[in-house]
C-alpha positions in Angstrom: -17.6 3.8 -6.7 -14.0 2.4 -6.8 -11.5 1.6 -4.0 -9.1 4.4 -3.1 -5.5 3.6 -2.5 -3.6 6.2 -0.5 0.0 6.6 -1.5 2.4 7.8 1.3 4.6 10.8 0.7 7.9 8.9 0.5 6.5 6.8 -2.4 4.8 9.6 -4.4 7.8 10.3 -6.6 7.3 6.7 -7.9 3.6 7.3 -8.5 3.6 10.4 -10.6 3.5 12.5 -7.4 -0.1 11.4 -6.8 -1.4 11.2 -3.2 -4.0 8.5 -4.2 -5.3 6.4 -7.0 -8.7 4.7 -7.5 -9.4 1.3 -9.0 -12.2 -1.2 -9.3 -10.8 -4.0 -7.2 -12.3 -6.9 -5.3 -9.3 -7.5 -3.0 -6.4 -5.6 -1.6 -4.0 -7.6 -3.8 -6.0 -6.6 -7.0 -5.8 -3.0 -6.0 -2.0 -3.2 -5.4 -1.6 -5.0 -8.7 -3.4 -2.3 -10.5 -1.4 0.4 -8.7 1.9 -1.2 -9.5 0.8 -1.8 -13.1 0.0 1.8 -13.5 3.1 3.0 -11.6 5.7 0.3 -12.3 8.4 2.1 -10.3 6.3 1.4 -7.1 6.6 -2.3 -7.5 10.1 -2.7 -6.1 9.2 -0.5 -3.1 6.1 -2.6 -2.2 7.0 -6.1 -3.2 10.0 -8.5 -3.1 11.4 -10.0 -6.2 9.2 -13.1 -5.6 6.1 -11.0 -5.5 5.5 -10.9 -1.7 4.6 -7.7 0.1 7.7 -6.4 1.8 7.8 -6.9 5.5 8.2 -3.2 6.3 5.1 -2.2 4.2 1.9 -2.1 6.3 -1.4 -2.1 4.5 -4.7 -1.1 6.0 -8.3 -1.3 4.7 -10.4 1.3 6.5 -8.0 1.4 9.4 -7.8 -2.4 9.7 -4.4 -4.0 9.3 -4.6 -6.7 6.6 -2.1 -8.9 8.4 -5.0 -9.6 10.9 -7.5 -10.1 8.1 -6.9 -12.2 4.9 -3.7 -10.3 4.0 -3.7 -9.5 0.2 -6.8 -11.6 -0.2 -8.7 -9.2 2.0 -12.0 -8.3 0.2 -12.7 -4.7 -0.7 -15.9 -3.0 -1.6 -16.8 0.2 -3.3 -15.8 3.2 -1.2 -13.1 1.4 0.8 -9.8 3.2 1.5 -6.5 1.2 1.3 -3.6 2.9 3.1 0.0 2.0 2.5 2.1 2.8 5.5 5.9 2.1 5.2 7.6 1.3 8.5 10.0 4.0 9.6 13.1 3.1 11.6 15.9 5.1 13.0 16.3 7.8 15.6 18.4 7.6 18.6 18.3 8.2 22.3 18.2 11.8 23.4 20.9 11.7 26.1 24.4 12.7 25.2 
């Protein structure tokens, strides 16, 4: 059983409108590499030009933030779910 990568709604237009993709991957980095190889348009939304995960992209493995694990080197096992959560900014105060 492979690892499932959940693709957030704002990024689905760059991933063939798919909500998820599955890959046989041993680490989060491998899974993201497979994802951005299959859907090349996603790469610029997830990674900087020098190949680092963008600061506003949060990645979780089974609800655990990889920033507190081994980052892209976080190991995965069959059946794990990787979730990509882009940070959302904006809004304003409600008083006028």
